[in-house]
N, C-alpha and C positions, 0 to 999 in steps of 0.2 A: 736508706736500707738499714741503718743501725738504730733508728728511732731515738728513744730518750737517752740511750747510751752515747751516741754521737753528740746529742745536744749538751749532756752534762760535760763531756770533754771539751766541747767548743765554749761552753760557759766558762771553763777553767783556763781557756787559752790553749788548749791542746788539740792535736788532731788525731783521730783514730787511725792506727796502722793495722789494716786488715791481716798482715802477717803475724800479729800478736793475738789473734783470735783463733782458737782451735775448738772445732766441734767435737763432741764426744758423747758417750752414753752418761746418763745421769746417775752413774754408780761409782763405787770406789775403783773399780777396774777402768771405767771410763776416764776418771780423774787422773788415774796413774797414767794411762796411755797418752792423754792430752798433755800432761805435765812433762812426760818424756819427749814428746814431740817438740815443745817449747824449749826445754832445757838442752836438747841435743842439737837444736837448730843453730845455736849461736856460740861463738867462742866465749870463753870465761868473761873476757873484758866487755862484751857486748850483751851479756845475758840479762834478761829482765830482772829487776829487783823486787818484784812483787807478782803474785798470781791472785786474780779474783776468780773464784770458782762458782759455777752455777748453783751448787748446793753444797752442804757440809759433807755428804757422802764423797763427792768428788774431791773435796779439799783433803779428805782422809787419804785418798788414793795419791794425791799430789804430795802429801808428806812422805809417803814411801819412796816415790821417785826422787824427791829432793834429798832425802837422807841416803839413799843408795849412791848418790853421787858425791857423798861426803860433804854436802852443804848444810849449813845451819839455818834453822828458822828461829827467830827473824834476822839473824846476823847477816846471812848472805842473801836471803830472799824471804819477804813477808808473804803471808797467806791469809786471805780472807774468804770466808764461806758465805753462803746465803741460805737461810732458813731456820737457823738455830735449832738443830736437832740435838737436844740436850745430851743424849747419851754419847753423842760424837763430840760436839763442840767443847763441852766441859771436861771431857776425859782424854783428849788428845794431848800429847806433850810436845811442845808447849801448847797450852789451852788456845783454842781456835777463836780468833776475832771473827764474828759473823754478823750479818744483818737479820734481825728477827722478824719472822712473819707473825702478825698478830691473828693467829688462827681463830680465836674466839670471836674477834670483831669481824673477820671475813666470813665466819659461818653465820653470825647474826645477820649481816647484811645479805647473804644469800637466802636465808630463810625469810627475811622481810621482802625481798624481791619476789621469791616464789609465792609468798602469801598474797602480795599485790596482784601478781599475774593470775593466779587462781580465782581471785575475787573479781577479775575483769577490770582492774584498775590500770591506768596507763603507767608505763615506766618513763620516767622523765630524764634519766641519765643513761648514756651509753656505757659509762664506766664510773666507778666510785673509787676514790683514792683513800688509802689508809696509811697511817704512819708506820714505817718499818725502821725501828730504832737500831742504830749500831751498837753491838755489845762488844765493847773492847776487852780483849783478853791479852794473852801475850804473844801472839803470832805476828805481830806488826811492830 
């Protein structure tokens, strides 16, 4: 059910706890709501020590939920985003650690695939993998 997320955890010798996965809208408000659910679900001694957010907008909302509860980032809880939306990730305080999506490479692969399809050429791969580097800033 959890795909590569569960595989990565298993590779690290960890088990996915579905209680720690919260669905939400991919917006700042969605991140705020999801972070509130996680933070309010556990007593302080059992609270998660990190949040991995679907995107940087959700991480921005999570920052608000964390700070409203008097918690420090990263002292009490670390936050990682996903997609490196520069106006968000570089300007949050503390600056957000995030996984960068290589938009230019993704676009180029999409154009190549579309060109091959319109030329009647067979597509040989169901998926193409691209490197998504971790940009370490100060939220972890």
